[in-house]
N, C-alpha and C positions, 0 to 999 in steps of 0.2 A: 558186852557191847556188840552191837551187830557190824560183822566186817564191811557189808556193802554200805552201811550209812558212814563208817570210818572213810572207805575209799572215796565215796561221794562228797564228803566235806574237805579231802584233800586233792581231789582230782578236779575240783571246781574252784581252787584257790585262785587267787590273783598272782600269786607267786609261782613263776614258771618252773623254777627248781622244785618245789613242792609238789607239783603237777607230776614233773618227769620221775621224781621217786616214788610217787604213788603208782604210776604204771608200771616201774621196776618190781613194785610189791605184788602185782597181778597173780604171779606163781604161787607166792606165799598165800594168799588170801584164797585161791584155788585150792590149796592144800589143805586149808582149814574148813573151807566149806564140803570138801570131798567133790567126786564126779557128778553127783546128781545135785547137789548143790550149785555147783559152778554152771551146769546144763541149765538149770530152772533160774538162777538168780543173777550170777555174775555175767553170763553171756546176753541175757535180755538186757541188763544193764548197760552193757557195752554198745549193744545195738543201737540204743536209743542216744548213748552220749555221743557216738562218732558223727553223728550227724550235724553237731554243732562245735566239735572241739577244734582247736587251733592246729596249724599244719606240724609243729614241732612234737605235740602231744599226740597227733593221729600217726606220724611215724613211727613212735615208739610204741604205740598199742599195736600197729600192723607188725612189727618185729617181734614182739611179745607172742602174740598169737600163731606166730609160725611154728613156735615149739609148745604149743598148748595140748596136743592129742593125748599125752597122759594124763592130762588133768580133768577131761571130760569122760574117761573110760575108755580109751583106746581107740583104734581104728574105725570100729563099728558105729561109734558115736561122732567121728571126727566131723561129719556133715554140719554139727552144731556151731563150729567154728566158721563156717563160710559166710552167713549173713553180715556180720561187721565188717569182714573182708571184702565183701561185694561191695559195700558202701564205701569203703576206702580205696576200690580199685576205680572208683569213679571220681575221685578227688581231684580238683584243680590243679594242686600243687604236685609238680612231677615227681619229686622225690617219694612222696605218699602213695602215688598209684604205684611207682616200681616197687616198693617195699611191700604192698599189699599183694602184688602177683608174685614176689619173691616168696612170699609166706604162703600163698596158695599152693604154689608147685609141690612142696613136700606133703602138703595135705591131702592133695589131688591123687599123688602118687601111692599113699597109704590107704586110701578109700577102698572098701571092698568093690567088687565089679558092679553089684546090684545098686551099691549106695551112690558108686560113682554116676551110673546112667540116671539114677534118680535125682540127684542134688546137684552134680557138678556140671552136667551138659546143660541144664537148664540155665544155670548160674552164667556159662558162657553165651548161650543164646540171647540172655536178657542184656548182656554187656554188649554184643553185636548189635542188637536193635535199640539201643540207648539213644536218647534225644542229644546227647551231648557227645563231642568229638573224645571227650576225655575216658568214657566207658569204652569206646570203640578201640582206642588205642590199647588197651588193656587186653580187650579181647582178641587183638591182633597176637599178642605174645601168649596167650593161652590157647588157641586154636588148635597149634601143633601138638600140645602136650593131650589135649583134649582127643582129637584124632587118635592118636597113636594107643590109647588106652582102651577106648570103646569098642566093641564089636558090633553094636546095635547100626544096622543099615540105614535106618530113618535118620539116627542121630549125625552119622557120617555125612548123609547127604546134606542136612542142615548146616553142619559146619564147613562144607564144601561151598555151599551157596554163600554162605555169610562170609567166607574169605574173599571170595571173589567181588562180593558187594564192597567189601573193605578197600579192595584193590582199586575201585572205581568212586569212592566217595568223594562228595565235593571238597571234603578239607584236605589240603596239601598234608597235613600232620597225620590225618589217618592214613593216607596212602603211602606215607614215609614209614610208618608203623608196619603197615602190611608188606611192605617192600623189604623192610629190614628182617622180617620173620619168614620171608618168602622161601629161602632156601631150607629152613627146618621143615616147612609145611612139605615142599616137593620129597624131601627124604622120607615122609611117613604115607603120603597119599598113593592109593594103588597105581601102578604103571598105566593102565588105561585112560586114567585121568588126567595124567602130566602131558599128555600129546593133545587130547582133546579140551581140556578146560584150562590148565595152569599156562599152555604155552600161549594163547592168545592174550591171557592176562599178563602174562610177562611182556608181551610185545606192546601192549597198551602202556604197562609202566615205563618201558623203555622210551617210548615217545611222550614221556610227560615233561611239560615244560618248567617243571620246578627243579632247581639245582640239587634241593635237599633229596630228591627222589631218584634224580639221575645218578647221585653219587654211589647209590646202592644197585644199579644196573649191572655194574661188571662182577660183583660178587654172586649176583643171581645169575648171570650167564654162566659162570663155573658152576653154580648149583645145578641148575636145569640141564647143562649140557652132559651131566653124569647120568642123567635118566633119559635122555632121547636117543633114537637111533643114529648112527652117524650122518646120514643124508639130512636130517634136520639140522643136527648141530653144524654142519660145514656150510649150510645155505642160510638159515633163518638166524640162528645164534652168532654165527660168526659175523654176519652183517651188522649186527648191533654192535658187537665188539669193536668193528671197525668204525662204524659211527661214534662211538665213545673216543676212540684216539682221535677222530678229527673234531672232537667237541671245542666251542670256543671258550669252556671253561677248563682253566689250568688244573682246578681241583679234581674235575672228572678223569682229566688226564692222568694224575697223579695216582688216582686209585687204580686205573688200568696199569700202570707201571706195577704198583704194590701186588697186584694179582695177576700179572703176565704169566708167570711160570705156572701158577695153578690152573689158569686156562689152557696152557700148552699140555698139562698133564692129561686134562679130560678129553682134548681134542684127539690126541693119538700122534704117533711119529709121522705118517704121511703128512698131515697138514702142517705139523711143525716144520718139516722139511721145505714144502713149497710155497707157504703163507707167513709163518709167524716171523722169519728172520726180517722180511721187508717191513712188517709191522712195528718190530722193535726198534728198528732203523730211524722210524719216524719219530720216536718219543726218547732217542738216544742221543742224537747228535744236534749241536747248535744249529746247524744248516735248517734243520726243519723242526726244531722245538726251542721255542725262545726262553721257556721257562726253565731256570736252573734246578729248582726243586724237583721238578718232572724228570729233567736229566738225571739227577742224583738218584732218585727213586728208581729209575730204568736201570742205572748202573749196578745198583745193588741187586739187582736181578741176573746180572750178565752171568755170573758163574754158574748158576744152577740152570740158567737157560741154555749155555753151551754145553752141559753135562746131557742135555736131552738130544742135542744134534748128533747125526750121524758121524762116525770118526773120521769120515773123507770131509766133513763141511766145518769141522771144528777150527782149523787152522786158518781156514779161508775166511771164516766170518770172525772169529776173535782177535786175531792178531791186528787186523786193521781196525777194529773196534778200540782195543786197547790204546792203540797209537793215537786214534783220533781223539778219544776221550781224554788220554794224557795230558793232552795240550789245550785241554777246555779252560778258558779262562776263569771260570768260576772255581773257588776253591773248594766249595761244597761238592762238587762234581769230582773233582779229583781226589777228595778225601774218601768219597764213595769208592772210587775205582781203588785205591792203595789198599781198603779193607778187604777187598775180594779176590783182586788181581792174584795172589798167592795159590789161590784155589784153582784159577786156570792153568797155572804151571804145568800141573800132571796130567791135564788134558791134552795140552800140545804137545808132550814128549821133549826129551831132551834135546834133539836135534833143532828142532823150532825154538825152543826157548832160547837156547845158546845162541842163535843166529839172528833172532829177531826180537824176542821179548827181554833178553837181557840188558839191551841198551836202553830199553824204555824203563826197566826197573832200577837202573843206574842212576838217571835223570830224576827219578822220585826221590832217590835218597838225596838229592840237591834242592829239593822244592822248598820255596819259601815259606810253606804251611809246617808247622811243627807236626800236626796230627798226620800229615802225609808221610814225613820221615819215620814218625813212630809206627805206623801201621806196617811199614815195608820191614823195618828192622825187627819189628815182633813176630813176624811170621816167615822170617827168613830161613828158618829150618825147612818149610816145605821146599824152597829153591834149592837148599843143599842137597835133599834127598832125590831131586830130579837130575842136576848135573853135576854135583858133586863139590865138595868145600873147595878144592883145586882150583876150579873153574871161577867160582864165587870169589874168592879171595883174589885172583887175577884180575877179574873185572871190578870189584868193588872195594878194594883194600882202601884206597884214597880216601872215597866217600865214607866209609865205616869209620876210618880215623877220625874225620871231620866230625862225625856224629857223637864220638867220644867226647868231644869238647863241646857239643852242642848248647847254646844258651838255654834251651828247655832242659831242666833236669829229668823230666820224664823220658825224654829220649836217651840221655846219657845212661839211665838207669835201665832201660830196654837194652840199649848196646852192650852193658856189662853182662846181663843176664843171658846174653846169647853167647858170650865168647866161649865159654866151653864146648858148645856145639862145634864151632870152628877147631879147638884144639884137639877133638876127638878124630877128625880127618886129616888134620893138617900136620905134618912133622915138627918137631920142636923147633928146627932151624927156621923155617918159614913162618912159622908162629912168632918167633923172637924178631924177625925181621921186619913184620908189620904191626904187632898188636900187644907184645909183652908190655913195652914201655908205657902203654895207655892204660892197661889193666892195673898197673902198680901205680900209676898217677891217680886213679879213681880213690885209692886208700886215703889221700888227703883231700877230697873233694869237700866242698862247701857245704853240701847236703847229706844228712844224716843217711837217708833211704840210699843214695848212691854208695856211700862208704861200706853200707851194711851190705849192698849187693856186691860190692867190690871184695869183701872178706869173703863171702860164699864163692865168688869167683876164683879167687886165689887158693882157695881151698880145693876146690874141684882142678884146677890147673896144675897144683902141688901133686894131687893123687894120678893126673895123667902123664905129666913130665917127670916126675919122681923128685927125690930130696935135693940133688944137685941143684937143679931149677930153683925150687924154693929157697935154698941157702944162698944162691947167687943173687936172685932178684927180690924175693919178698922180705926176709930176713933184714938186709940194709934198711929198706924202707920202713919197717916197722921200728927199728932201732932208731932211725932219723925222727920219726913222728912221737916216739917217747919223751922226746925233750922239747916237744912243740910248745910254743908260748900258750897257744890256747888248749885248756883242759878238755875240751871236746874232741881234740885230735889226739891229745894222749890216751883219751880213753879206747881209740882204735885200736891199738897194740895189745891192749888186755883182752878184748872182744876178739880180734883176730888169733890171738895164741891158743885162746880156749878152742876154736875151731880147727886151726892148724895141727894142734896136738893128735886129733883122730885120724890124719893121714900121714904126717910126716914120720920119719924113723926117730929113736930115742935121743941120737946124737943132736938132733937140731931142736928137739922138745926140751932138752935139758938147758 
């Protein structure tokens, strides 16, 4: 029986499962037909079929065709697969178009240079000149690849003009697509065209009245700045970046926050020191930024931004910023700060941390939001490395003990995991004074994960402090738990003994 006839019957079935299974067998049919039969029979059949196929089947066909090069005879014949994918790249359904483009990419990359210029460049040109916005959206994503691979001067000029036309298209969806791939195109275009052609196109997109296009202005600021002279970057691009910070759309300002450090890195140290601290402050503090999501996004960038500042400016900016954000009314903002604040500690140094940051960190340990407390205790090792365990214990002993009985078990777990870090730096007397009782209590915690962490904690503490410490504190607790009415707690001594035997002496082990 002719394989194409079988395929035709199944792929036109009313049952969607039968149709999808037929598509999944395309590679098998191609093997049966051989390379020549695939090129002359199967591909023409698919070219005709995809014009009227439903979306789910079309997407499946686009997926299969992406790996079809071996079945048509290798890269020299890969151009045979382009026509059905060209049709699918113009589909109205987004997932079909995206899959067609995704499959076109590996095929284009494997085409020989002559075949690429002969078949792929015209395909992209046809998509650019398509009557519907769908083909233009697909063209926008393929132009950077086509431009990077072709060396034909005429083809490159066509692609440049085509991309600029997409940037000015009447459809906001097309302009958005062009804007989303603007950075990729800037990376492959010759430097002389960046300033003369792409900069004016960028400035027009930056003034677009559609929010969907405006959201992409900031990443494009970063992309084009890396390819422009410093004078242009500090004048034209920075002005647009400032405009985004002043945007009425909180989503645009949120994108600014997400890409703020990226922009700083391409602008250079001089502009960062003179311009960017003031700009970040506008989206960092409640006085100038009303949206908590924007402030939280900006806060997450604070550590990496501070790392770009000159050493003399770090403390002057970072400490007041941390203090102000630490009292923000939004729990999301405080949580964002708690996740990065320990990374700022090494940048501020021991003296400034001790005198200015430590009181703020102590307050974080008492925050009403469990995530804030968890973030601080989880990263407390960085603080210990800067100011030492003695100072941390002196300032934070009481809040840490309170974390040890925190209602949130994840906070108790994180605290238990950090105790050996203190033990390594504190003497046994100081540790016993503040933390030993808490560590032993965790062995009887109501949550298994905490009890498990407590066993590991006491194992490490026994190794640090020795057999006498284990015999004095750990063994009595395990004996007590061995007679507990709850079987889950009676299991704890068994698990603990297994771990402790690895570190304590034979007298205690026996």
